[in-house]
N, C-alpha and C positions, 0 to 999 in steps of 0.2 A: 673691106675686110669682111670675112664671113663671121657670123655670130655662132662660134663653136662654144659649147657649154661644157664646163668641167664638172667634177663630181659634186660641187657644192652649189649648183645653179638652180634657178627657178624657185628659189625660196623667197617668200615675201618678208622683207625686213621693214617693220613698221615701229618706229621708236619716236617718243616725244622728247622733251628736253631732258638731257641726262645730267646727273649730278657728278660732274667730273671733279676729281680732287687729286691734284698733283702739284707739289711744290718742291723747291730746292733745285739749285743749278748743278748739274752734273757735267762739268766741262771736261773734255778729254781731248785727245789728240786734236650737115645734118642738123636738125632742130630737135630740141628736147621733147621727149614724150612724157606726159604727166599722168599720174594716177594717184589715188589716195582717198582718204575719208573726207567727205564734205563737212565743213563746219558751219554752224548756224549763227547768224548775227541778228538778234532781235532788234527791231526798229519800230517803236510804237508811234502811231500817228492817229489821233482821234479815236483812241481806244482799240485800235487794231494792231496786230503784230505781223510784220512782213518778214519773211524768211529769205535771206540771201545765201546762196550756195557759193562757197569759195573753195576752189581746188588748189591746194598748195603743195601737192605731192609731186615727187620727181622720180624718174627711173632712168637707169643708165646701164650700158652693157660694155664689157671689156673682156677680152681673152686674157687669162684662162678662167676667170670667175664666172662669166656669163652675165645674166641680167640680175640687177638688184633694184629694189624700190624703197622709197622713203615717204613717210607721210608729210614730211616737211624738209627743207634743206638742212643738212647736218649742222648742228650747233657745236659739236665737239668732234674734232677730226684728229685721229692718230696719224702722225707723220714720222717716218724714219728718214728717208733721203730728202734733202731740202728742195728738190725740184717740185715736189708736191706742195710744200709750204709756199714756194714762189707762185705756183698756180693758184693757190687759195687767195693769196694777196692780190694777184692780177684780176681775180674774179670778184673782189670786194668782200672776201670772207676770211681774211687773214687772222681775224680774232677767233676763228674756230679751231685753229691749230693748237693742240695741247701737248706736243712733244716734238723733238727734232734732234737729228744727229749732231753732236758736238755743238750745243746751242750757241756758245760764244763765237765759235768760228763761223757757223752757218749764218746766224742772225746778223753778226757784224758785217759779214761779206754782203749779204742781201741789202742791208741798209746803206752800205757804201754806194751801191748802185742807185737805190731809191732816193738818195739825197738829190739826184738830178730830176726827180719826178715830184712836182709840187703836191703836197698832201698825202704822199704815199710813204708808209713806214711799216715795220714789223716789230711787234713787241715780243722779244724772245727771252728776256730775263725771267728766270723762275721756271722755265720749261725743262722737263727732265730729258735726258738723253737715253733713248731706249737701248742703245748699245753700251751704256755705262757698265752694266753688269751682265751683258748678254740680254737678249730679248726674253722677258719673263712673263709667263701667263698671269702671275699675280698682279703685275703692274698693269696689264691690259684690262683685267677685271676692275682694278682700282680706278683707272682712267675713265672706264665706262663710255667709250667713244661711240658715236653714232655711225662712224665709218672708219675703217683702217686702210689708209693709203699705203699698202704694202702688198707685194706680189706673194700669194701663198706658195707659189712654185719656188720662190727664193727662200721663203721662211722654212720650208722642210729641209733645206740644206744646212740649217743652223743646229747647233747642239741642242738635244733634248726636245726637238720638235718633230711630231709626226703628223701625217694627214689627219688623223683623228683629233689631235690637239687643235689643229687649224679649224676643223669643222666645229669643234666645241665653242671656240671664240666667235665664229660666225653665227652660230645658233643662239648663243646666250648673251652676246654683247652686241656685236654689229658686224656687218659684212666686210670682207676684204675687197680692195679695189686698187690693183696695181699691176704693172707689167715691167719687170726688171730686165728681162733678157733682150728686150728691144734696144737696150743701151748699147750692145755690141753685136746683136744677132747671134749670141752664143746659144747652144742648145739647152733647152729647159730640161729639168729632171724627167725621168721616163714617165712617171704617172701623170704628168701634165702635158706631155709632148703633143698628143693628138688634139688637144684643145687649145694649142698656142698659136697666136698670130703675132706678127711684128708690126710695130707702129713707129711712125716718125714722132718727134717731140710734139709737133703741133697737132697731130692726130690724137695723141694721148691727151693733150690739153683739152681738146674738144670733148673727149669722153668724160674727163674730170668735170668739165663745165656742166655736162648733163646732170652730174650728181647734185650740183648746187642750183640747177635750173637757170644757168647763165650762159647758154650756148650763144646768144646774140652778142654778149660782151666778148666771148672768146673769138668769134668770127671777126669782130671789129679789130681786135688785136692782131689776128692773123693777116688781115689786110695790111697792117703796118709792116709786119714781117715780110709779106710778099713783095711789098714795095721796096723794102731794104734789099732783099735778094735780087730783085730786078736791077736795082742801082749797082750792086756789086757785079753782077754778071755782065752788065752792059760795058763796064769799064775795066774788066780784068785784062791784063796784058796777054799777049800770045803765050802759049805754053813754054816756048823756048826762052822767054824773058822772065819767067817766074822764078823766085828764089827756091833753093832747097831748104827745107825746114824740118825740125823735129819737135814734137811735144814730149817733154820729159820732166821728171821731178828729180832733182839732184839731192842725194843724201849720202854722207859719209863715203865719198869717193865713187859712188855708183849712180848711174842714170837709170831711172825707171821710165821706160820709153813707151809711148803710145802711138798708134797710127793716126794719120791726119784725115784720110779720105775714105776709109772703110764705111760700111753701113753702120747705123746705130745712132741713137740721140746723144750718146756721150760725145760724139764728134759734130754735133749740130752747129758749133761755132767755128770749126776749122774746115769741114768738108766743102762748104760753099765757096771758100777762098781758093781751093784747088791749087795750093802750092805743091811743089815737088817733094814728096815724102822721102826723106833721106833713108828710111828703113821700110819703104813700101814692099820690098820683096821678102821681108822677114815674116815668118809664119810662127808666131809664139804659141806655145802650148797653153799658156794662160791668156788673160785679157791684156797682158802687157809683157814687155821684155825687160831684161836687165843687162846693161852693158857697162864696160869700164871706159876709162879715158882713151885707151888705145883704139878701141872700136869706134868710139865717138869721133876721134880724130880721123880715122879712116873714112868715115862717112862725111865728116867736116861740113855740117850744114851751115848755110848762110845765116840762118835765124834759129834761135832756141826759144821756144815758147814754154816758159816754166810753169807747168800745171800746179795749181794751188798758190802760185806766187802772189796773187792779189788777195789772199786770205791772211788773217793774223797769224797763221801757223808758220809762215816763212819770212825770214829776214832776207830780202832780195839783195841788199848791199853786201851782206855777209856771203851769200851764195856767189855773187860776182867776184868778190875778193878771193874766195877759195879757188875759183876757176882760174883767175889771173895768176895766182901764186903757185899753182901747180905747173910743173915743167911741161907736161903735155897739154893740160887745159889751157895754158896761156897761148898756145899755138893754134887754138880753134879759131876759125874765121869769125864766128859769131862773137867771140870774146874780144878779139882784136878790133872788131868794127863796132863794138858797143851795141850789139843786137841780141843780147840776152834779155828777154822781156818777162815781166810778171804777167802771167796768164791767169785765167779764172778757174772755175770749178767745172768738172765734167758733170756733176749733178745739178744741171741748170734747168730752170723752168723758163717760161716764155719771156718774162721781163729781163732776167739775167741773160738769156740768149740774145736779145736785141743789143744789149750793151757789149756782150762778148764778141758778137759778130763785128760791131763797129771797132772795138779794140783790136781784134785780130787783123781786120782789113788795114788799119793804120800801121800796125806793126809789120805786116808782111809787104805792104805796098805803099809806103809813105809818099812816093812821087805821084801816086794816083789819087789816094784817098785822104792825104794830109798827114803830117807828122803826128806820131803818138807823143803827147806832152810828157814832160818830166813827171815821174810818179814816185812819190816817197812812200816807204812802208807805212801802212796805217792810215793813209789818206783816203778820202772819198774818191769815187770815180772822178777823173779830172773834168774840169769845166771846159768843154770843147767850144770854141767860137761857133756862133750860130751858123755861119755860112760853111763850116766844115763838118757839121753834124750829118750823120747818114740816116737819121730818123728823127721824127718830130716828137720831142719830149712833151710838149703841151698836149698833143693829141693823145699820147699814151696815158699821161696823167689824168686826162679827162675821162678816158674810157674806164680806167681803174676806179676813180673816185665817184664818177657820176653815171657811168655806163654810156656816156655820150660817144 
């Protein structure tokens, strides 16, 4: 990727420990380069003082923000979308996260996955939801974050935010570091378009790792991911034997539908499985489409992957019951064959992606990758027999907790 710099770039952001203050739960719906000031550590021996220079600074770059620098790894990190919280946890810095989108939903879902990783968890209780009352400048000043894991190009599309407001926060509090439009490869707002690049989930993770000075840990996790992808690709059935599928969220008689195989990290858990997308030819004007029962029956996918179904926000048994009890819905092949599955979140970081890839592989290809176990609403990620797991939990937990 080219290092194209936006209007807020080349600024040196040097902050020490911040006094973050935020309480109350608002529940709703490449190797690193280092720079920074040296610190002196006096060490007296026989009346002499030896000075040891320790460089703890980090720098990182990401389109559209360009390059940012820190005198030490961030201790307070603003997060909106939970993929960045998952990245922080994966890098051993989960305690730096000071906010997250719908904390109870995001945090609970993350911990349902982490239950299968010994020693890994995320403390979400008490974190504020930046979307609770819309993203507010006052809250960002109050949180006093060392870094804001949010794309400024996305932020200027929100009410009451201008490019000037974005620059003020970067100058007075801490830099922005995020890339939203890589999620679907949608076009960025005009003032950021020339400085925009698109990243995969794991490329983005590497850049976030540079912020914390943890590129080595990120590369170790990426090896696990690459091994998992190789396992999947080696055993995928021929195209003609793959099921038709749709990723959708069902609400009040409508299906909010998403593509399976298009570019973007929102699809990082479905694209590698290469199922036959029942709506592949649809070109929705937004990032998703909306269809009713008749259109869904016309497509009649073999499998329905219910987005957000694995989160506390959806009662999947109720969803299945509504589909069965509808005159048209009851005729869907996925309903008749009990292949309506709880799927994960599109806002997935690296750890979530590993589990969601394994989950989706089993849901789409049970004859190849093993049956997806019974899953009750509110349960942790199922305990998969060791010989049916598609990645090594102990290896992942060791990387997260020890950097091993």
